[in-house]
N, C-alpha and C positions, 0 to 999 in steps of 0.2 A: 504494500500500500504506500503510495507516494503522499507524504505528509508535508504541509507547509504551515509553519508557525508564523502568524501575521500579527504584528504589533502596530496599532494605529497610534501615532504620536502627535500631540499638539503641545508645544512648549514644555516638553517633559525631559529636557536634556539631563537634569539631575537624576531622574529615575533611570534613564537609559545608561548613564555612566555607572550607576549603582547596581542595577539588576541584570544588564545584558551579559556581563562576564559570568555571572552565576548561571544564567540560562545556557550560555555556551558550554560551560563546564559540565552541566548535567544533561545535555542534549546531544547524544552521539550524532555525528554528521550522517551516518548511514540511516538513521531513523527519521530525521526531519531536516528541512531547510528553514532557516530563520530569515524573515523579511520584515523590514520596517517601512510602513507607509506613513509619510509625513503629511499632516493635514494643514499645511500652510503655516508652519511654526515661524515665529519671529524671534525666538531665542537662538542659542547657538547649537541647536539640535543637529542641523545639517553639517556644520563644520566638525562637530564631535564625531558623527558617524563616519565622515570621510577620513578623518585623521586617526581615530582609534579603533574603528570597526569596519575596515575596508572590505573585509570578507563577507559582510552582511549586505544582501541586496536591498537597495533603496528605491522606493516609489515615492515621487514627489507630486504634491498637489499645490496649486497656486493659492488656494483659499481653504478655509475650514468648512468642511461639509458635514461636520458633526460626526458622532459615532456611527449612526446608521448609514448616512450617505457616504462617508469616508470608507467604511468597510465594503459597501456595495461596489464602489469604484475600484478599490484595491483588489478585491477577490475576483472581479471580472477580468483582471489581467494575469491571474495566477493559475497555472495548470497544476492540479493536484487531485488526488482521490479524496483527501480529507484535509480540512482546514482546522487549525487550532487558533482560535481568536483569543488573544492574550493581552491583558492590560499591561501598560508599561510599568505600573507600580506593583508588580508581582514578583515575589521571590520564590522560585521553584526549588524543589528538593531533589536529592539523588533518586533516580528511577521514577521520576514523576510522570513521564509520558507513556512508557511502555504498557502499564496496566490498562490504560484507556484505549490505546490503539489495538492491543491484543483482544480486548473485549469486543470492540467493533468488528474485528476480523472474525471472531468466533460466533457473533450474534448478528446475522444480516438483517434482522428485524429491528435492531436498535440503530437509530440514525444520528443520535447525538448523546453526548455525555459530559460530565464535569467531574473535577476532583473534589476532595474535601477542602474547603476554603477556611483557613484560620487567620486570625488577626495578626498582622505583622507587629503591631505595637503592644499586643497583649496575647502572647503566643499560645497560651493554654486555652484560649477562648475562640469560638467561632467568629467569623467575620460576617458583617451584615449582608454583603452582596453575594449570596449564594449558599453560605454555610455548608450543609451536607445535602443540598438539593432542595429545589423550590416547589412550593405548592400554592394554592390560592383558595380563598373562601368564595362563597357564592356571590358576594357583593364586589368581587374584584380586588380584594386586598391580598397582596402576596405575603407569604411567610415561608419559613424554611425549617428543615430539620436542624435544630440548633439555634434558630433565631425567630422570635415572634415579635413583630413590631420593633421596639427598640431594645428588647431584652435578649441578651446574648448568653447562651449557655457555655459552661466550661466543657471542653472536650475530654470526656472520660472514657471514650470508646463506645459510647452508647449508640452511635450511628455509624458504626464501622461495617455494617452489612451493605452490600450492593442493593440499591433500591430504585424502582421506577419512580420518576418524579414528573411533575407537570412542566417545570421549566428548569433550564440549566443556565447558570450565571454567565453573563457577558464578560466577566473578569477572566474566565478561562472556559470557553465553549469549544468543545471538540465536535465537529459536525461533518457529515459526508458532503462533499462538494456538490454532487449531483442533486442531493436533496435540498441543499441550501438554495440553489438556483431554481429548481422546479417549484419551490414554495414561494419564489419571488424575493428572496433575501429579506433584509431588514426593510422596514417602512421608512424611507428617507424623510417623510414628513414629520416623523417623531423627532428628528435631529439627534436627540440623546435622551436616555432613560426610558425604560419599559420596552425598548425595541426587541430585546431578546425574549421577553415573556410573550409579546405579541407573536413573534415568529414561532415560538414553541407551541403556542395555542393552535396556530394553523397546523403544525405538525401533528399534534395530538388529535385534532379534529379529523385528520386524515388517517388516524389509527397507527401512526408511527410511535415507536417507543423511545423514551428519553430516560437515561439512568444517571445516578451518581455512583462513581467508583471511588470509595473512600480510601482504597489502598494507594491511590495517588493523592499527594498532599502538597498544597501551596500555601504561601503566606501573602495576604493582600493588605496593602496600606489602606486603600479606600479613600474616596474623596479627593483623588489626585487632581481633578479638574475643577470640581465644585464641592465645597465642604458640605457636610450633611445638612446644616441649617441655612444654607445660602438660599435667599428668596427665589433665585432663578431655578434652583434645583427643585424647590417646592412647586413652582409653577409648572415645570416640565413633567414632574411626576404626576400631579393631579390632572393636567391636560391630557397627557398621553394615556393615563389609566382610563379616562373616560372614552377616548377615541378607541382604545383597545377593546373595551366592553362593547361599544357600538359595532365595531367591525366583526366581533366573533360570537357574541351571545346568540343563543337559539331564540327564534321569534317568540316562543312561549314565555321567555324570561325577560326579554328586553325591557318592556314597559315597567314591570314591577321593580326590577333591579335599578334602573336609572331613576325611577321616582324616589326610591329609598336613598340612593346616592345623592340626590339633590339636597335632601335634608341633612344627610351625614356630612356632606362637604361644607355646608354653611355652619353646621355645628363645629366642625374642625376649624373653620376660620374664626369663629367666636372664641374657641379654646385658645388658639394662638394669640388672639388679641388680648385676652385677659391675663395671659401668662407673659406679657411683655414682648411679644414678637409681632408688632403691627405690620412690618414689611412682609413677613410670611403670610399673615392673614390676608393682606391685599393680593399676594401672589395666588392664593386659592381662588379669590374672586375673579382675578384676571384670567385664571385657567378656565373657570366656568364660562366666561364670556368668549374666550378663544375657542373652546370646544363647540359652542353653539354656532360660531361663525364657520368653523372648519367642517362640521358634520355633513353638510350637503355634498362636499367633495369626496366623502368617503362612502357614499351610497353604492357606487360600483364595486368598491373593494369589499364591502359587506356582502353584496350579492355573489361575488366570485368566491368568497370564503364559504358561504353557506352552500353553494353549489358543489364545492369540493369536499364538504364535510361528510364523513361516513361513520363517525363515532359520536352518537348523540349523548352518551353518558361517559364522562371522563372521571374516573374514580379519584384522581388527585385534586379535584375541586370539592372541598368539603361543604356540606349543607349548613354547617355551623358558622356563626359570625365570630371572627376572631376579635372584633372590637368589643362586642358584648362580653365574651369570655375573658378578655384581657382586663378591661376596665371595671366591669361589674362583678365578675366571678373570681378575679385574681388568678386566672389560668394563664401562665406566661411561658410554659414549656410546650414544645411540640407534642410530646407524649400525652399531655393533658388535654389537647385539642383533638387528637386523632382517635 
């Protein structure tokens, strides 16, 4: 299997300098090729790559197309059987890649997978973006084995079994190239955030399997481009989550879910306001407005997704509300919700 590890970089020279040598050390050349796609960086990323990493293939874009658009453009230029979409702020470990590639080779019905994702800064704990595999509740709120909302569990080996998941993290997403392109890749209109969940939802609707391989382990810094509480991140997460629901929800659930989300989003904005985060509260309101404006352009995408869907029941979408369980019942662990 021909494997290409693709890192999309935007002004991340410090991460490239820190983590590329580790990636090279733990990635045998016979197993994969490393490629950096630069999304119009204005820092010293290009000069760094040309001077210190001459052996790494470089794809350059003249502007920032975002995570979704940048990867779509980069992967369209790369011939491989399998893509490893890897964030620049990831520290891989010895033997990190082989378990995932081996699993894909042995299980042709699995189209994508992810490793166990731990926190770079708190190494005994799971990291927010992916942990040990992603799931979602019926209202569209994503959570993970090892992470529910803001609560991160300590890794004690409790999720060391290979498991089918609803979504695999964009921090380290291993996906068959043919499947990526057949599904339409990432939705470039998202720009950044939620695009991997949207893609995985399309894959699960088509009855493709996605798994977490915890025998592979990485450490993720997280928030490399936008910090967790940055208003722009809040805006993109809320806007794209609503667009994702509109694109993928079954017709029988669309009205009820979006009606409940209308009230939940305004409640979230109020909670942000009274906790001293007025910019984030405005970001939620801005996201609602943007969603309403953008929704007409997504009608054709919704139609295409529903036409290709053959899996009406996805077991990794729980009928429970993680918001109710987290805030009203105090259930903050994955095992308490499932």
